[in-house]
N, C-alpha and C positions, 0 to 999 in steps of 0.2 A: 104782278110780279111779287113773290113772297119776300118778307124781310130776311128770311134765312138765305135766300139766293143773293139778295143784294149784299148781305154781310160777306158771303163767300166771294163775290166779285171784288169787293173792296180788299179782302184778305189776299186774293190772288194778285191784284194790281199792286198792292204794297210791296210784296216780296219781289216781284219782277222789277218794280221801281228801284229797290235796293240793288239788285243785280245789275241793272242797266246803268245806274249811277256809278257803281264800282267799275264797270267795264269802261265807261267814259273817262273816269279818272285815270285808270291804268293806261288807256290809249294816249292820253295827253301828257302823262308824267314821263320824264326822261332820265331821272336819277341824278340830276345835277344839284339837287338840294335834298335834305332829309325829307322822307315821305311825311313825317309828322308836321313839318313846316309847310309843305305843299298842301296837305289836307286842311290845315288851319286857314290858309289863305283862300282855298277853294270854298270852304263852307262860309267864310266871312262875306263872300260875294254872292252866295246862293242861300237865301234865308228861308227857303221853303221847308227845310227839314228841322225837326226838333232835336233835342240833345240825344234821345235814345236812337233816333234814326241815324244821326251822324255817327254815333258810336258803332252801330251795326254795319254801316257802309264802310267805315274805316277798317273794321275788323275783317270784312271781306277782302279789302285791298291787301291787308297784311297777309291774309291766308294765301293769296295769289303768290306773293313774293317768298313766302316761307318754303315753297317747294324748291327754291334755289335754282340750281342748274339742271334739275331733273325735269323731264317732260316739257322741254322748251317748245316742242312742236304742238303741244296740246292747245286746243281752242281756248280763248280767254275765259269764257263762261265755265267750261269744263274744268279748267285749272282752278278757278275760284272755288267751285264746289268740292273738288278733290282736296284742295287745301283746307277748306272748312272741315271736311271729314277727318283728315289727318290731324288737325289741330284741336279737335273736340274730344274731351274725355267724358262728357255727359251730353245727353240729347239736347237739341236746340230747335227752335221753331222754324227757322229757315230750312235746315236740313230735313226736318220732318215733312215740310211741304213739298220740297223738290226731290228728295231722295229718301223716302221713309224707310226703305230697306236698309240704307246705310245708317240712318239715325238710330236704329235699334241695335247696332253693333259697334258703337263708338268706343266701347270699353275694351275692344280688342287691342292687341299690340300694334305698333306702327307698321311692323313688317306684315302682319296679317291683314291690316287694313289696306296696305298698299297692294297686296295680292288681289283684293276685291276690286280695286280700281283697274289695275292692269298688271298681269303677272310678269311682264317684261321689264317693268320699272323696278329699280333697286335703290334701297335706302342710300347706299354709298354714292350714288350719282348726284345727290343733293349738293355735296361738296366734293368735286372730283379730283382734288389735288392731294391724294393720300401720301404720295411720295415726297411731298413738300412739307409734311407735318413735322413739328418738333417732337423730340423723344418724349414718350409718355402720353401722348394724345391718343385716345381711343377713337379711331376714325368713325366707326359705326355709331358709337354713343354720341360723338360730336354731331354727326349728321341728324340723329334723332332729336337732338336738343333744339333744332330749328322749328320743330312743331310745337314748342312749349314757350309760352310767354314767361320771361324771367321775372323774379321778384324785385321789389324795390327794397334796398338795404339802407338802414340808418346807422351811422356811427354816433354813439352818444358821447358828448363831450364831458370831460371830467367835472363832476359836481352836479350834473344835470340828469343823471341816469334815472333817478326815481321820479323826477318831475316830468320827464318826457313820457314815461310809461303811464303815469297818472293822466296826462293830457290825452293820450291815445285811447285809454280805457274810457274816459269820460265822453269822448267823441264817438265811441262805439267802433273804433278801428281795431280789428284783431291783429295781433302780432305774434311772431315766434321769436323767442329769445335765443339767439345763436351763441352768444357769450355775454359777459358782463357789459361790454361796450357795443354790441351789435344786435340789432333787431331786423327782422324781415317782415314786410307787409305786402299786401297785394299791390301790383304795379299801378292800379287805378286809384289808390288811396290819395286823397287830397291833403297830404301832410303839410303842404305849404300854408294851408289855411289854419291848421291846428298848432303848428310848432313855429318857433322863432328860429328858422333854419340858419345855420352857420354859427349862431350863438349857442343854442341848446344842443343841436344835432346837425350832422352833415349827411346829406344824401351821397352815399359812397358805396360802390359795389363791395360785396363781401371780400373778394380777392384783392381788390384795391386796398381794402383795410388790412388784409393779411400781409401785404408788402411791409407794413409797419413792423412785422417780426424781424425783418432784415435790417430795417432802420434802427430798431432797438439794439440789435446785436452790434452794429457799427458804433452807435453812441456809447455803449458800455465800454468800448475799447479805447475811446478817445479821451483826451484831457477834459477837465471840468468845463473849461471855456472853449466853445466850439463855434467856428465860422462855417456856415453851411450855405450852399448855393443850389437853388432849384433852377436849373438852367433852361428847361423847357416847361415853365411853370403853368402855362395855360390859365385856368381859373383858380389855381392855387390849392386844390384838394390835398395833394401830397405835402405841401408846405404846412397846411393847417394840422395835418396828422403829425408831422415832424415836430411842430411847435407843442402839440399836446403831449408828446413824449418827453420833451425837454423845453419848458417855457422860457428858459434864459438863453436859448440858442440865438446866435447872431445870424439873421437870415438875409440873404440876397436872392432876388427873384428876377428872372428875365424871360422874355418871349420875343418872337419876331413880330408879333402883332400888337400895335398900340391899343386897339380897342379891347383886346383880351386883358391886357394889364389894367385897363380902367375898371373892368368887371372884377378883377382880382382885388384891387384896392377897396372896392365896396365890400367884398366878402371879408377881407382882412379886418376892416373896420368893425363889422358885425361880430367877427370872431375875437375881437380884442387884441389883435396883433398890430402894434404901432411902431415898434422899433425894427425897421427893416429897410433895405435898399432895393430899388427897383430900376431896371433899365431895359431898353429895347436892344436886342442883339440877334443877328443872323449868324448862328453858330455853324452853319454849313460851309461858310467861306472863311479861310484863315485871315483875310485882311480886314474883316469888319470889326466893329466895336466889340471889345472884350472887357472883362472885369479888370480892375486895377490891383488886384491882390490874389494871393493863393488861399485855398480853402481846405479845411480839415475834412469836409464831407460834401460830396456833390451828388445831387439827385438828378439823374438823366432819364426822365420819363419821355422817351423820344417819339417823334411823329412816326406813325406806323399804319399798316393796312387797317387796323382795328378789327381784324378777323375774329378775335376772341370775343367780340361784343356783337357779332352779327345776328345773334338770336334776338337782340333788341331792335336791330335795324336790318332786317332781312333783305331790304331793297339793295343794300350795298353788296351783298353776296350775289344777287341776281345780275347786277351791272358790273361786277368785278372783272377786270382784265388781268390775266396772269402776269403780263409784262410789268405790272405795277410792283410786283415783289422785288424785282431787281432794282427798280428805281428807289424803293425804300431802303434796300440794303446799302446802296451807295450813300444815300443821305445819312443814314444812321452811322455808318463808318466815319463819315466826315465830321458829324457832330461829336461823336464820342472821341475821335482822334484829336479834335480841337480842344474840348473841355478838359481833357486829361492833363493838358499843359498847365492848368490852373489848380491842379490837385497837389497839395503838399506831400512830400515824402512822409510816409507813415499815415497817410490819410486814406479814406475809403470813398469809393464811388459805387452807387447802386444804379444799375442799368435796368430799365423797365420798359416792356412793351405790353400792349393788349392784343398781341398777335399769336397765332398758332403756327406760323411759318418758320421753319428752321433758318432760312436765310435772314430773317429779321432777328432771330434769337441766338442760337448756338453759333452760327457762322459769324455774327458780329462779335460775339465774345471771343471766338478764336482769333479774329483779327486784332482785337484789343490786347489780348494777352501776348500775341506774337509780336506785334509792331510796337506796343507801348510798354511791354514788360510788366504788366500788372498781374497779380496773382488772384486766382479764384478762391474766395473763402466759402461761398455757398451759392449754388445755382438751383433754382426751383421753378417748376411749372405748377402754377396754382390752377388746377383744372376746375372749372365751374359748371361744366355741362351736365353733371348729375346733381347739381345743387341749385338749379335755377338762377345761376350766377354767371358772371363773365369768366373767361379764361385769360390769365396773365402769365407772363414770364418775367422773372427777376433774377439778377445775379449781383452778389455783393463782391466787389473787387478791392484789392489792397495794393497801394503803391509802396514798394519796399523803401526803406531808409537808404 
């Protein structure tokens, strides 16, 4: 038996091993936790694969889910390979081995590639809820974005701009400068090893950073001394952004989850934020714990479907149930309706979601303005699907004196 033949056999076995591993993972996965977390646990118990192997198998799994709601009847292996074809913009070794005729045409448009797979499949079926979309969302462009891995965005904190760029350059990490405070890098960049995150720079999506434009507008209209409340603070990214815009702001932060606030406190310590109040609050219910004062400025980055971020987590699109939209709509109305009671007359509230559904966006704003008599100062859709970024919705509201 020749060495060349043995090499070929090993080559064949390796790629079928990747495919079979991906198929096994997909069959066992049920969408109840992030795919990234599931993969990490899976590989921690299966030590036979090296780092490159794990990366390739993970990529195949993500390719499967990036087809979204399209071709749900396709066999798992065919769906993985079809997803790999649609998600590739340059040739790759797995595709070359399994579908060499496809590997040579990966530079075609997504529409043309889809026609090569099956002419009956349509791009728009990836995300089938066109009628539910917020104003300004391009349905077809949004669907195409699921085949592209978004970038990782860094917000450079004041005073650290040059130092961060120097560290990235020294480490050989290429970056694009979006503006004076924002850089984009490859999603696989190990920036946490290179940078002192939260002190020097914050990992924050491009359009999450751009919400700061509305924050800045509100702050400019308020008195010099501002009490602000980040009512659904999560890990505190919006609060850190607000602090960087106005370091002397008096911050209060709350969330329903104690463990999340523990993580927030660690981030705040690294970010140099020490003067703030923190409390646990379920804002969906009127009788639960609330703040003991009124605020000039409220940030309501409310729980949502996360549909504007699904190109990062395509498994959420795959498992999404349309009935969830109504559940989030009710939850968001309850939270917004409750927190507005703690907004001073003459104060501002910024309502934020990372959703593309109008029921979570415009329809909640309609409820707020109708029931709570707030005025819309600015309403914006931050579309990220053509920028390898997330899509966010934000509205700046004013409470009349």
